[in-house]
ROSETI-734234 format. One record per residue (C-alpha): residue in three letters; x, y, z. Coordinates in steps of 0.02 Angstrom, whole numbers, padded with zeros to 5 digits. Layout:
BEGIN
+------+--------+--------+--------+
: code :      X :      Y :      Z :
+------+--------+--------+--------+
:  ALA :      X :      Y :      Z :
...
+------+--------+--------+--------+
END
This chain:
BEGIN
+------+--------+--------+--------+
: code :      X :      Y :      Z :
+------+--------+--------+--------+
:  MET :  06176 :  07480 :  06021 :
:  LYS :  06309 :  07373 :  06072 :
:  ARG :  06246 :  07393 :  06252 :
:  LEU :  06071 :  07351 :  06198 :
:  GLY :  06137 :  07194 :  06110 :
:  VAL :  06219 :  07149 :  06260 :
:  ALA :  06077 :  07175 :  06375 :
:  ILE :  05954 :  07059 :  06252 :
:  ALA :  06077 :  06934 :  06255 :
:  VAL :  06094 :  06930 :  06444 :
:  LEU :  05892 :  06939 :  06448 :
:  ALA :  05896 :  06790 :  06330 :
:  THR :  06018 :  06679 :  06423 :
:  ALA :  05916 :  06717 :  06572 :
:  PHE :  05755 :  06662 :  06512 :
:  VAL :  05830 :  06511 :  06435 :
:  ALA :  05901 :  06467 :  06591 :
:  SER :  05718 :  06511 :  06681 :
:  SER :  05651 :  06408 :  06568 :
:  ALA :  05766 :  06245 :  06587 :
:  HIS :  05748 :  06270 :  06774 :
:  ALA :  05560 :  06268 :  06754 :
:  SER :  05558 :  06102 :  06650 :
:  ARG :  05667 :  06014 :  06778 :
:  TYR :  05641 :  05823 :  06788 :
:  MET :  05528 :  05765 :  06910 :
:  ARG :  05534 :  05580 :  06949 :
:  VAL :  05351 :  05477 :  06989 :
:  GLY :  05321 :  05305 :  07075 :
:  ILE :  05228 :  05205 :  07178 :
:  PHE :  05243 :  05171 :  07371 :
:  ASP :  05158 :  04977 :  07376 :
:  ASP :  05250 :  04865 :  07502 :
:  ALA :  05124 :  04729 :  07516 :
:  GLN :  05127 :  04699 :  07321 :
:  THR :  05323 :  04714 :  07320 :
:  LEU :  05427 :  04700 :  07466 :
:  TYR :  05339 :  04551 :  07534 :
:  GLY :  05213 :  04531 :  07398 :
:  PRO :  05189 :  04453 :  07219 :
:  ILE :  05342 :  04539 :  07150 :
:  ASN :  05362 :  04453 :  06990 :
:  GLN :  05170 :  04499 :  06958 :
:  SER :  05186 :  04680 :  07009 :
:  MET :  05334 :  04725 :  06919 :
:  ILE :  05252 :  04703 :  06771 :
:  ALA :  05127 :  04808 :  06802 :
:  LEU :  05244 :  04930 :  06860 :
:  LYS :  05336 :  04920 :  06710 :
:  GLU :  05186 :  04939 :  06612 :
:  LEU :  05139 :  05116 :  06718 :
:  HIS :  05313 :  05183 :  06663 :
:  VAL :  05368 :  05180 :  06849 :
:  GLN :  05532 :  05282 :  06891 :
:  GLU :  05556 :  05283 :  07059 :
:  LEU :  05500 :  05140 :  07182 :
:  ARG :  05473 :  05178 :  07394 :
:  VAL :  05527 :  05039 :  07491 :
:  THR :  05516 :  05011 :  07691 :
:  LEU :  05687 :  04948 :  07740 :
:  TYR :  05633 :  04895 :  07922 :
:  TRP :  05763 :  04896 :  08040 :
:  GLY :  05675 :  04782 :  08163 :
:  GLY :  05503 :  04693 :  08152 :
:  ILE :  05433 :  04554 :  08064 :
:  TYR :  05521 :  04608 :  07895 :
:  GLY :  05687 :  04677 :  07995 :
:  VAL :  05851 :  04659 :  07950 :
:  ALA :  05915 :  04665 :  08120 :
:  LYS :  05810 :  04540 :  08235 :
:  ARG :  05967 :  04515 :  08353 :
:  ARG :  06098 :  04636 :  08404 :
:  PRO :  06236 :  04632 :  08283 :
:  ALA :  06424 :  04619 :  08339 :
:  ASN :  06478 :  04731 :  08199 :
:  ALA :  06339 :  04821 :  08162 :
:  ALA :  06413 :  04958 :  08019 :
:  SER :  06474 :  04787 :  07924 :
:  PRO :  06321 :  04717 :  07785 :
:  THR :  06400 :  04545 :  07847 :
:  ASP :  06363 :  04541 :  08008 :
:  PRO :  06279 :  04360 :  08047 :
:  ALA :  06133 :  04447 :  08127 :
:  TYR :  06081 :  04539 :  07980 :
:  ASP :  05941 :  04461 :  07841 :
:  TRP :  05972 :  04575 :  07703 :
:  SER :  05866 :  04434 :  07580 :
:  LEU :  05694 :  04523 :  07553 :
:  TYR :  05786 :  04678 :  07492 :
:  ASP :  05917 :  04608 :  07385 :
:  ARG :  05766 :  04537 :  07313 :
:  VAL :  05687 :  04696 :  07285 :
:  VAL :  05832 :  04781 :  07218 :
:  ARG :  05865 :  04663 :  07085 :
:  TYR :  05686 :  04664 :  07033 :
:  ALA :  05688 :  04845 :  07025 :
:  ASN :  05851 :  04862 :  06927 :
:  GLN :  05790 :  04739 :  06815 :
:  TYR :  05639 :  04847 :  06759 :
:  GLY :  05732 :  05006 :  06763 :
:  MET :  05679 :  05079 :  06905 :
:  HIS :  05767 :  05172 :  07065 :
:  VAL :  05732 :  05134 :  07224 :
:  LEU :  05711 :  05238 :  07388 :
:  PHE :  05728 :  05147 :  07541 :
:  THR :  05632 :  05217 :  07694 :
:  VAL :  05709 :  05159 :  07855 :
:  TYR :  05606 :  05135 :  07974 :
:  GLY :  05558 :  05024 :  08148 :
:  THR :  05672 :  04990 :  08293 :
:  PRO :  05715 :  04824 :  08354 :
:  PRO :  05678 :  04777 :  08542 :
:  TRP :  05854 :  04752 :  08574 :
:  ALA :  05880 :  04949 :  08527 :
:  ASN :  05742 :  05049 :  08624 :
:  GLY :  05725 :  04944 :  08778 :
:  GLY :  05602 :  04826 :  08717 :
:  ARG :  05457 :  04961 :  08665 :
:  PRO :  05387 :  04940 :  08501 :
:  LEU :  05431 :  04972 :  08324 :
:  ASN :  05381 :  05141 :  08327 :
:  TYR :  05484 :  05204 :  08478 :
:  ALA :  05661 :  05296 :  08429 :
:  PRO :  05834 :  05198 :  08487 :
:  THR :  05894 :  05236 :  08650 :
:  LYS :  06082 :  05267 :  08548 :
:  GLY :  06066 :  05362 :  08393 :
:  ILE :  06236 :  05271 :  08360 :
:  ASP :  06148 :  05091 :  08337 :
:  LEU :  06022 :  05172 :  08193 :
:  ARG :  06176 :  05247 :  08100 :
:  ASN :  06277 :  05102 :  08112 :
:  PHE :  06151 :  05009 :  08041 :
:  VAL :  06115 :  05141 :  07900 :
:  LEU :  06292 :  05130 :  07868 :
:  ALA :  06300 :  04927 :  07833 :
:  ALA :  06139 :  04948 :  07725 :
:  ALA :  06206 :  05079 :  07619 :
:  ARG :  06385 :  05003 :  07603 :
:  ARG :  06282 :  04834 :  07545 :
:  TYR :  06195 :  04952 :  07419 :
:  GLY :  06326 :  05044 :  07382 :
:  GLY :  06335 :  04961 :  07187 :
:  GLN :  06498 :  04909 :  07236 :
:  PHE :  06437 :  04731 :  07358 :
:  PRO :  06458 :  04552 :  07291 :
:  ASP :  06302 :  04483 :  07234 :
:  GLY :  06348 :  04323 :  07272 :
:  GLN :  06297 :  04288 :  07087 :
:  GLY :  06469 :  04346 :  07011 :
:  GLY :  06402 :  04511 :  07007 :
:  MET :  06379 :  04673 :  07109 :
:  LEU :  06208 :  04722 :  07199 :
:  PRO :  06131 :  04863 :  07123 :
:  PRO :  06154 :  05048 :  07206 :
:  VAL :  06016 :  05121 :  07298 :
:  LYS :  06059 :  05325 :  07296 :
:  GLU :  05898 :  05377 :  07391 :
:  TRP :  05851 :  05363 :  07563 :
:  LEU :  05718 :  05414 :  07663 :
:  ALA :  05719 :  05451 :  07874 :
:  TRP :  05577 :  05349 :  07939 :
:  ASN :  05390 :  05387 :  07903 :
:  GLU :  05266 :  05513 :  07966 :
:  PRO :  05345 :  05555 :  08136 :
:  ASN :  05217 :  05677 :  08168 :
:  ASN :  05094 :  05537 :  08190 :
:  PRO :  05081 :  05437 :  08331 :
:  SER :  05073 :  05273 :  08235 :
:  PHE :  05237 :  05306 :  08170 :
:  LEU :  05328 :  05378 :  08314 :
:  ARG :  05289 :  05376 :  08506 :
:  PRO :  05276 :  05494 :  08592 :
:  GLN :  05233 :  05623 :  08524 :
:  TYR :  05244 :  05756 :  08688 :
:  LYS :  05322 :  05726 :  08855 :
:  HIS :  05283 :  05827 :  09003 :
:  THR :  05428 :  05917 :  09098 :
:  SER :  05444 :  06045 :  09231 :
:  LYS :  05449 :  06176 :  09111 :
:  GLY :  05283 :  06114 :  09022 :
:  TRP :  05248 :  05986 :  08867 :
:  VAL :  05383 :  05988 :  08749 :
:  ILE :  05380 :  05884 :  08560 :
:  GLN :  05468 :  05738 :  08589 :
:  SER :  05441 :  05666 :  08428 :
:  ALA :  05543 :  05810 :  08355 :
:  LEU :  05679 :  05798 :  08495 :
:  ASP :  05662 :  05597 :  08463 :
:  TYR :  05665 :  05631 :  08261 :
:  VAL :  05816 :  05735 :  08258 :
:  ARG :  05925 :  05595 :  08311 :
:  ILE :  05838 :  05491 :  08177 :
:  CYS :  05857 :  05591 :  08046 :
:  ASN :  06063 :  05646 :  08111 :
:  ALA :  06077 :  05466 :  08111 :
:  VAL :  06010 :  05406 :  07936 :
:  TYR :  06091 :  05546 :  07868 :
:  SER :  06254 :  05515 :  07965 :
:  GLY :  06248 :  05326 :  07893 :
:  VAL :  06216 :  05360 :  07731 :
:  HIS :  06340 :  05487 :  07681 :
:  ALA :  06481 :  05399 :  07784 :
:  THR :  06513 :  05287 :  07631 :
:  LEU :  06586 :  05427 :  07549 :
:  LEU :  06493 :  05361 :  07391 :
:  ARG :  06429 :  05504 :  07254 :
:  ASN :  06253 :  05570 :  07212 :
:  GLU :  06176 :  05463 :  07384 :
:  ARG :  06044 :  05582 :  07441 :
:  VAL :  05940 :  05578 :  07605 :
:  ALA :  05783 :  05660 :  07636 :
:  CYS :  05716 :  05695 :  07812 :
:  GLY :  05531 :  05733 :  07879 :
:  ALA :  05390 :  05626 :  07758 :
:  THR :  05275 :  05717 :  07855 :
:  GLY :  05094 :  05667 :  07875 :
:  PRO :  04966 :  05807 :  07804 :
:  ARG :  04898 :  05852 :  07990 :
:  GLY :  04911 :  05865 :  08172 :
:  ASN :  04821 :  05924 :  08309 :
:  ASN :  04960 :  06001 :  08434 :
:  ASN :  04867 :  05957 :  08577 :
:  PRO :  04979 :  05836 :  08701 :
:  VAL :  04810 :  05812 :  08821 :
:  SER :  04695 :  05750 :  08678 :
:  ALA :  04658 :  05566 :  08644 :
:  ARG :  04786 :  05548 :  08517 :
:  PRO :  04926 :  05685 :  08508 :
:  SER :  04999 :  05720 :  08357 :
:  VAL :  05089 :  05884 :  08285 :
:  SER :  05036 :  05972 :  08116 :
:  PRO :  05176 :  05969 :  08004 :
:  LEU :  05229 :  06171 :  08011 :
:  ALA :  05232 :  06155 :  08195 :
:  PHE :  05347 :  05992 :  08176 :
:  LEU :  05461 :  06073 :  08048 :
:  ARG :  05481 :  06215 :  08171 :
:  ALA :  05532 :  06101 :  08303 :
:  VAL :  05649 :  06015 :  08219 :
:  LYS :  05740 :  06155 :  08172 :
:  LYS :  05743 :  06214 :  08357 :
:  ASP :  05803 :  06068 :  08421 :
:  GLY :  05938 :  06063 :  08307 :
:  LEU :  05921 :  05952 :  08131 :
:  LYS :  06045 :  06035 :  08011 :
:  ASN :  06086 :  05894 :  07882 :
:  PHE :  05970 :  05851 :  07759 :
:  ASP :  05967 :  05838 :  07578 :
:  ALA :  05776 :  05850 :  07538 :
:  TRP :  05612 :  05865 :  07634 :
:  ALA :  05479 :  05749 :  07621 :
:  HIS :  05285 :  05773 :  07654 :
:  HIS :  05129 :  05697 :  07621 :
:  PRO :  05003 :  05819 :  07559 :
:  TYR :  04843 :  05704 :  07562 :
:  TYR :  04663 :  05778 :  07548 :
:  ALA :  04553 :  05788 :  07695 :
:  GLY :  04397 :  05715 :  07624 :
:  PRO :  04293 :  05647 :  07472 :
:  ASN :  04236 :  05837 :  07435 :
:  ASP :  04406 :  05892 :  07407 :
:  GLN :  04505 :  05920 :  07257 :
:  PRO :  04694 :  05946 :  07240 :
:  THR :  04686 :  06126 :  07240 :
:  THR :  04555 :  06122 :  07411 :
:  LYS :  04652 :  06231 :  07529 :
:  PRO :  04624 :  06163 :  07717 :
:  VAL :  04528 :  06259 :  07843 :
:  GLY :  04540 :  06262 :  08022 :
:  ALA :  04424 :  06242 :  08147 :
:  ARG :  04298 :  06372 :  08215 :
:  GLY :  04398 :  06492 :  08110 :
:  ASP :  04576 :  06456 :  08190 :
:  PRO :  04700 :  06458 :  08053 :
:  ALA :  04752 :  06291 :  07951 :
:  THR :  04863 :  06171 :  08043 :
:  ALA :  04854 :  06053 :  07889 :
:  VAL :  04962 :  06028 :  07734 :
:  THR :  04892 :  05977 :  07571 :
:  LEU :  04938 :  06003 :  07380 :
:  GLY :  04809 :  06151 :  07401 :
:  ASN :  04931 :  06257 :  07529 :
:  PHE :  05077 :  06162 :  07472 :
:  SER :  05153 :  06339 :  07454 :
:  ASP :  05147 :  06367 :  07645 :
:  LEU :  05294 :  06224 :  07670 :
:  THR :  05390 :  06275 :  07549 :
:  LYS :  05383 :  06450 :  07618 :
:  LEU :  05429 :  06395 :  07790 :
:  LEU :  05548 :  06253 :  07730 :
:  THR :  05645 :  06407 :  07642 :
:  GLN :  05627 :  06530 :  07789 :
:  LEU :  05726 :  06388 :  07903 :
:  TYR :  05837 :  06277 :  07790 :
:  GLY :  05846 :  06404 :  07634 :
:  ASN :  05821 :  06325 :  07455 :
:  LYS :  05819 :  06145 :  07506 :
:  ARG :  05731 :  05999 :  07384 :
:  ILE :  05564 :  05928 :  07424 :
:  TRP :  05514 :  05748 :  07411 :
:  ILE :  05320 :  05713 :  07375 :
:  THR :  05343 :  05531 :  07447 :
:  GLU :  05163 :  05479 :  07472 :
:  TYR :  05009 :  05532 :  07376 :
:  GLY :  04829 :  05454 :  07333 :
:  TYR :  04664 :  05470 :  07317 :
:  GLN :  04535 :  05317 :  07378 :
:  THR :  04399 :  05259 :  07257 :
:  ASN :  04203 :  05239 :  07292 :
:  PRO :  04192 :  05090 :  07268 :
:  PRO :  04237 :  05026 :  07394 :
:  ASP :  04271 :  05157 :  07510 :
:  THR :  04096 :  05248 :  07533 :
:  LEU :  04167 :  05366 :  07671 :
:  PHE :  04330 :  05431 :  07583 :
:  GLY :  04302 :  05388 :  07412 :
:  VAL :  04295 :  05468 :  07246 :
:  SER :  04219 :  05421 :  07108 :
:  TYR :  04346 :  05308 :  06980 :
:  ALA :  04350 :  05455 :  06844 :
:  LYS :  04381 :  05584 :  06991 :
:  GLN :  04520 :  05474 :  07058 :
:  ALA :  04606 :  05477 :  06886 :
:  ALA :  04584 :  05676 :  06866 :
:  TYR :  04627 :  05717 :  07024 :
:  LEU :  04797 :  05595 :  06997 :
:  LYS :  04833 :  05713 :  06834 :
:  GLU :  04814 :  05861 :  06935 :
:  ALA :  04897 :  05838 :  07077 :
:  PHE :  05057 :  05780 :  06974 :
:  ALA :  05037 :  05945 :  06872 :
:  ILE :  05033 :  06049 :  07032 :
:  ALA :  05194 :  05950 :  07099 :
:  ARG :  05289 :  05978 :  06920 :
:  LYS :  05252 :  06170 :  06942 :
:  ASN :  05349 :  06195 :  07085 :
:  PRO :  05532 :  06181 :  07046 :
:  ARG :  05577 :  06115 :  07224 :
:  VAL :  05508 :  05951 :  07190 :
:  ASP :  05627 :  05816 :  07126 :
:  MET :  05481 :  05666 :  07149 :
:  MET :  05312 :  05607 :  07189 :
:  ILE :  05251 :  05459 :  07232 :
:  TRP :  05074 :  05364 :  07235 :
:  PHE :  05013 :  05244 :  07356 :
:  LEU :  04970 :  05110 :  07304 :
:  LEU :  04957 :  04997 :  07172 :
:  ARG :  04816 :  04890 :  07219 :
:  ASP :  04692 :  04925 :  07349 :
:  GLU :  04702 :  04843 :  07500 :
:  PRO :  04579 :  04689 :  07524 :
:  LYS :  04478 :  04766 :  07698 :
:  ILE :  04395 :  04931 :  07695 :
:  GLY :  04480 :  04990 :  07869 :
:  GLY :  04646 :  04992 :  07759 :
:  TRP :  04660 :  05106 :  07588 :
:  GLN :  04593 :  05103 :  07425 :
:  SER :  04708 :  05209 :  07314 :
:  GLY :  04761 :  05098 :  07219 :
:  LEU :  04770 :  05104 :  07026 :
:  LEU :  04714 :  04935 :  07037 :
:  THR :  04573 :  04863 :  07124 :
:  PHE :  04599 :  04720 :  07265 :
:  GLY :  04545 :  04592 :  07118 :
:  GLY :  04671 :  04662 :  07006 :
:  LYS :  04550 :  04757 :  06878 :
:  HIS :  04623 :  04933 :  06800 :
:  LYS :  04535 :  05086 :  06873 :
:  PRO :  04549 :  05242 :  06757 :
:  SER :  04692 :  05291 :  06861 :
:  PHE :  04807 :  05166 :  06788 :
:  ALA :  04805 :  05235 :  06614 :
:  ALA :  04821 :  05419 :  06676 :
:  PHE :  04975 :  05370 :  06782 :
:  MET :  05050 :  05289 :  06637 :
:  ARG :  05010 :  05421 :  06515 :
:  MET :  05087 :  05560 :  06653 :
:  ALA :  05238 :  05454 :  06666 :
:  LEU :  05259 :  05432 :  06486 :
:  ALA :  05263 :  05623 :  06478 :
:  SER :  05400 :  05616 :  06578 :
:  PRO :  05530 :  05503 :  06533 :
:  ALA :  05690 :  05453 :  06645 :
:  PRO :  05831 :  05567 :  06595 :
+------+--------+--------+--------+
END
């Protein structure tokens, strides 16, 4: 009986531990640079606060129109180098802190002085240039940097290395032909990018900073001779492992649906009976399984997701009611995966042109869609820790 009592106690303890793990906290958030980074942030923050947003994803541009480093800094690892202009990012970090939100900075965009004069979506020639920029950013937003107003700039603890590196819109080239045949050049370049961001953030030696790599798009054709070559997310994950990626705190992915008839549980299908190459929420377990095989029990971040609506998008949009229902269902699916630490919805407000994205919780004119209330209820059911 004594042994039986001990066994029951052990089982009870295991059950409690398992239950606590299953109900772990998952932050929910919004990604919409047009309404936060360079948009009407004072108005947007009111809506985000009403939604009870916990995580605000923001693109931290290294180069480009909104870039911090439009010219080469003399002391790249110092946040006070005169070549750097942090004003946009100081503003958004202050606002997020004021409204009780965490910031997730997505480091993206190479300035021309760092990649031989190429566009933003080409990797830096030297990884050390990106590493030093990220170190400067992590020092500035480490919670110990004077804000010029008698206090300290609020801390940023979550960082994301690039955006959809398996998509040629964000990283080029995707493939390169060598004497041994085609190689996935985007994976080779991304290993340097991810290593630089991880090294730069953790070089501060501050506590609780986390760096996610991946942020992979949901699809890819794996065809280097196509009109628009891209790499499927699982093939990309295998490639970066082969090319030497070792260090990251979480793997990020964007498990978007494929068409207006797809529900969050719909599994992607391959062409002409081929195996599916996409990773949506419907087959998210495929990503979890491969990540476990290659890297063990790494955390997972869903850093972009959404459903477009019809109106106004008659091609890919779903009804307002379905968008709200699918939002609720999608976040519930993510919560069931004990590895997922956050899920970010794209967008707050519809973009003005149909060629853009219409997945906002608000119409472009500012009208609340049913998904606005659905997101708010979902966020309220998961209060901040």
